[in-house]
C-alpha positions in Angstrom: 7.8 -2.5 14.2 6.2 -2.7 11.4 2.6 -2.3 12.3 -0.2 -1.1 10.0 0.2 2.4 7.9 -1.4 4.9 7.4 -1.5 4.8 3.8 -2.0 1.1 4.4 -5.4 1.3 6.4 -6.5 3.6 4.1 -6.4 1.2 1.2 -8.0 -1.4 3.6 -11.1 1.1 3.6 -11.1 1.1 0.1 -10.5 -2.5 -0.3 -13.5 -3.4 2.2 -16.1 -0.5 0.9 -15.0 -2.0 -2.8 -16.7 -5.6 -0.7 -19.6 -3.0 0.3 -18.4 -3.9 3.7 -18.4 -1.4 6.7 -17.9 -2.2 10.0 -16.8 -0.2 13.0 -13.2 -1.1 14.8 -12.7 -0.6 18.3 -8.0 -1.2 19.4 -8.9 -3.1 22.9 -4.9 -4.3 23.4 -1.2 -3.7 21.7 1.5 -6.1 22.1 4.2 -4.3 22.6 6.5 -7.9 22.4 4.5 -9.5 19.4 3.9 -5.7 17.7 0.0 -7.6 17.0 -3.0 -5.6 17.8 -6.7 -6.6 18.9 -9.5 -5.7 17.8 -13.2 -6.0 18.7 -16.4 -5.5 16.0 -19.9 -6.9 16.1 -20.5 -10.2 14.3 -21.4 -10.6 10.8 -23.2 -8.0 9.2 -23.6 -5.1 12.5 -21.7 -2.5 11.2 -21.7 -0.4 14.7 -20.5 -0.9 18.0 -22.4 -1.1 21.5 -22.3 2.8 22.1 -21.4 2.0 25.6 -17.5 0.7 24.5 -16.7 4.1 23.9 -17.3 5.1 27.3 -13.6 4.6 29.0 -13.7 1.8 30.8 -17.2 -0.1 29.4 -17.6 -2.9 28.9 -19.9 -4.8 26.3 -23.6 -5.0 27.6 -25.0 -7.2 25.3 -22.7 -9.5 25.0 -22.6 -8.9 21.4 -18.9 -8.2 21.0 -16.6 -10.4 19.2 -12.6 -9.8 20.1 -10.1 -10.5 17.0 -6.7 -10.5 18.0 -3.4 -10.7 17.5 -3.2 -9.0 13.5 -0.2 -7.4 12.6 -0.8 -6.4 8.8 -3.8 -4.8 6.6 -4.2 -8.2 4.8 -4.6 -9.8 8.1 -7.4 -7.9 9.6 -9.0 -7.4 6.2 -9.3 -10.3 5.6 -10.7 -11.5 9.6 -13.4 -9.1 9.2 -14.2 -10.5 5.8 -14.7 -13.8 7.1 -16.6 -12.6 10.7 -18.8 -9.6 7.9 -19.2 -13.2 6.0 -20.5 -12.1 2.6 -17.4 -12.0 0.7 -16.6 -15.7 0.0 -13.0 -16.9 0.5 -12.2 -17.6 -3.4 -13.3 -13.7 -3.5 -11.2 -12.8 -0.3 -8.0 -14.3 -2.4 -8.6 -12.3 -5.9 -6.0 -9.9 -5.1 -3.3 -12.2 -4.1 -3.5 -14.0 -7.0 -3.6 -10.8 -9.0 -1.0 -9.1 -7.6 1.8 -12.4 -8.1 2.8 -11.9 -12.7 3.0 -15.6 -12.9 0.1 -17.2 -10.4 -1.3 -19.4 -13.0 0.6 -21.8 -15.8 0.1 -21.0 -19.6 -2.8 -24.6 -18.7 -4.3 -22.6 -16.1 -3.0 -24.5 -12.9 -1.6 -22.1 -9.7 2.3 -22.2 -10.3 5.0 -22.4 -7.8 5.6 -19.1 -7.6 2.2 -19.2 -4.9 
């Protein structure tokens, strides 16, 4: 299982902080067959989950909790949180992918075939 490693989690937290995003996440389920995780989080820019969710067996009392499922790696988690949060543009979310690819653009400025 690949899963989320501590080092990836630390990089994810730093990446979200650099974008000004702070959000509570709660592991809701782990799918052992697909090795994915389902997280609960608050919608929009609201950072905190309802405190009742921290009690075992409780349910969200105000219905303002979102579920983000089938998360298999730190990149999917980061992009999901940024999408829910809504303040970071799509182009900004993918800047690191372009920067990580040494030949992201051709000399003419067009996207490389490597992308």
